[in-house]
N, C-alpha and C positions, 0 to 999 in steps of 0.2 A: 362923818364921814361918805362920801356919795360912792354906792358902788356902780364901777359900769357894767352896762348891760349888757349879755350876751349875743351872741352871734346867733345867725340863723346860716347853718351852710348849706348850701345849695347843691346835690350833684347827681344832675348837672341838666342847667338849659342847650348844653353845647357838646353834648353826646348822651350815650346809655350807657351809664355806669353802672347798671343793675344787669343789666342784660350782656356784656362786654368788659367792664374794666374792674371786676372788684375783687380780683386780687392786688392789685394796683394802689385801688381804694383803702383797703385792709392794711396794707402797708401804710399807707399815711396815717393811720390810725395807731396803727402802733407805734409807730413814731413821733406821733403826736402834733403833726404838724404836717403839712401839703409845701409844696414847691408849684405854686400857680403863675403861669404866665399870661395876662388876660389876653385878647384879638388885638391892641393898639400897642401891648408893652413891649418893650427890648428886655427888662431885667426880668425875672420872675421874684414874683410876692413870697415873703413866707406866711402861710395860713395858720394859725395854730389849730387844733384840731382832737384837746381836749375837754373832757367834761367841764372843768373848769371855764373854759373857754366857748361850748357850743351849746348854746341853747336848745337847736332842734335841727336837726338834719334833714331835710327837703329830698325826696328821690323823686326822679323823672326817668319813667319807662314807657316803652311798648311794651315788652316782655320782663317780666319780672320772675321768672320760672328760674333762673339760675341762683337767683336771690335768695326764695321762698327754698329751692334744693339744697343749699347751702346753711340753711339756718341764718345767713349774716343780721337778720332784725332780731332774731332772742339774743345773738352774741352781743347785737351796740345795747340793745336795753340790759344786759348782766351787766354793762361796762358804766351806765347811767343813763346813756343817751336817751331825748327823745325823738321819735320818728313821727313824718309826715308824710303821704305818699302824692305822686303828681299821679295818673296814671291813663294815657292814651288809649281807648279802645275803641277805633272807629269800625267802620263795614268792612267786607272782605272784600277787597279790590284790589286784583294783582298786579295792577297797570299800576296804582299808585303805589301802594303798599307791598312789594313785593317779597321779602326776606321779614317779615313778623311775623309770628307763629299763628295757626289756624285759627279763627273765631271761636273757636268752643275752648281751645286752650287757653286763652287770654281771659273769657269770659271765668275760667275756672282758677285761674288764679287772683281774677277780682274777690270772689266770692271766698279764696282760703287768703289773701293779702285781708280781708274787712275781720275774717272770722280769728286771725291772730295777732291784728292790732288795732281791731274796732275800725267800726266802719267810720265814723267820727273822723279821723284820722288821713281820710282818702277824699282825693277831689277826682271825680272820671272828666278827664280832657276827652269830649268829642272834636278833635282838633287836627286841619283844618277842616271846612265844606267845600269841598272842590266842584266845578261844573267846569268839562271838556268838552272838544269832539276830538274824535278819534278821524284817522286818515278814509274811513267807508263812509263818513262824512254824518256819522249816527254821536245823537248827543246823552252823555252819560252826568248822573251826580255821583256821590257816594256815601247818602244817604237811608242806602233799601236796608239797610239792616239797624237803623234807630232805633224804632221801638222796641229790638228783640235787646237790645245792650240796656234799655232803659229797664226793662224787666227783669235784667239780671243784674242790674245796678241796685235796682229798689228793694229786689227778695235780698241783698247782700244788705241792707240796711243805709244803704247811702244816700247821699240827702242835696247834692249837689253837681252840678255838672257845667265845665266848662267850655264855652265852642267860639269861634270863630272864622271866617272866611278867610281863605288862601290868598298868601299876598304874592302879588303879582310882578315877582323881581325879573329880570330881564335874562341873568342867566337863569332863572326856573325855567323861563319861557323856552328860551335856547337848548334849554336840555332835553324838554318835552316835547318839542321838534322832532329833535331830531331819531324821536321814536315814533313819532306820529301821533302828537298829541297837541292838542292846542288848549289852553285853559281859557276859562272865559270869568268874565265881572259881570254877574247878573246887577239890572237894575238896580235903585235902591229898593223900589217897592217889591221888588221879587224880593228880595235881603229879609227886609223889614216881615215879610209877609212869610218868608222860611223860619226865620227866628219865632214869630207868633202859635206859627204851626207846633213848633217843635216845644215851645215853651207850655203848651195845651196837652201836647204829648206827656208833659215831665209833669203837669200840675196834677191827674189823676194819680199819678205815682208818688207824689209827696216830693219830688226834687223839684228843687230849687236850678233856672236857667241863670247861668251868669257868663259875661262877654271877655275876651280878653284882645285888650288893642281895636276896638269897634265902637269909640267914641261916637264917628260921624253916624253910623247906624243907630245909634241909640238914643240921639237927637232926631231921628225918626219914628219913632216908635210913638205908638198914641199915647197920650198922657192919661198918669194912672198903670202905666205892665209896670208889672212885678220883674222884669228881666232887668238884670242890676249887670254892672260892671264889676269883674269880678279881679281877684288878687291868687294867683298863684303862691302866691308871698304872702299867706296870710296872719302877723304877725299877733295881730288883734286874738286870734283865733287860736293862736299857738299858745299863749297864756293864759285863754280859756280854759285851755285840755289839760295846759302840764303845769300851771302857774308860773311863776318867776315873772320875769321882768324881763321887756326886748324894746331896743328903739321901734317908735311906729311911721318913723321918718320915712315918705315914699325914696324907693329907689331911684336915684338918676341918673342910672343909669343905662334903664329900660324906657321904653317909649311910651310917657307920662303924657306928652300932646294926643298921643292916638288913644289913649285911655285905658293904659295900665295902671293897674292898681296894686302892684305888688310893695310890699314894704321892704326896706333895706335887706339884703344878703349879700356872702360870700358865696362866688361861684367856682367852683376847682376843677372845672373842666378844662378842655383845649380841643379847639375844632383840629388844630393839625395833627399835637402827637395823640389826643383819640379818636380817628375818626369812627363814625359811627356807620356800622356793616347791615342798617335794614333797607340803606339806597333807597327811601321814597322818592318819588318823582321830585315831590312838591317841596321838598326840605334844602333851603335858604344856606345850609353849610357846607353841603357838597358841593365839591367842585364840579365844572362843566364837564368835564370829562366822565364824570362816574354815570351812567344811563343802562347800565344793568337791568332790566325788569324780569329776571327767572328767579322765582322762589327757590327761599332755602330749601335743601332735602329735608 
């Protein structure tokens, strides 16, 4: 008899569950299922959330503080769940990311996450790379703390960094213009130079650089580059870490033509029901009217 593989639960590309929606998440785990309404679906889908149905829970966050303080990961591990983490840690730019914790706090979280759950179960996402002009005519980018963050990631034992360039959706541009920010799209030669410089900085720290949905940029890199297209849901790696069986089918709901290598998963977040409160200026999930750039207290 063929045994159907268990699924990967993605929590979540659509919002920050570890930072803002742990009570909702834990209630779904307690009930053994989530009622999920996708961005284009009218009817909710019942997603099983038992250990028998779920191979790994992949958490995405910019603030794992609540998750760590409440020892949610330990609770889930005691129940038999495997855990993997996509932790986005960008530079301290309050224009772009006004409500994420201070950088030192995020780096402390990164080290603690690695200590409790293994650095092999963590992707550090430096995402997205942003270039922009402000109303005073000055140009900026958000790579200023990259090497500092890389030092902390290397010290924690993390071996993969995933990055991409900001996607200039029209609503993102309109929202930014309302606060005097104009995002810029660097020429391809500059993009490839940026990735090569980042890869060189990471190489001496024994961290590999992977891209998220940047097929065109990868095509313009020199032959023999060690920069690869990444998978934020890396099912082959999840099986290597935790054993068991997973589908290696690519996720048809993601941007495969753009270079996404994620394997199939089930996302349990909701743009509408679980709005993210980080208020990042570049976020495609935020409504156009959300323009606050005041940091949280």
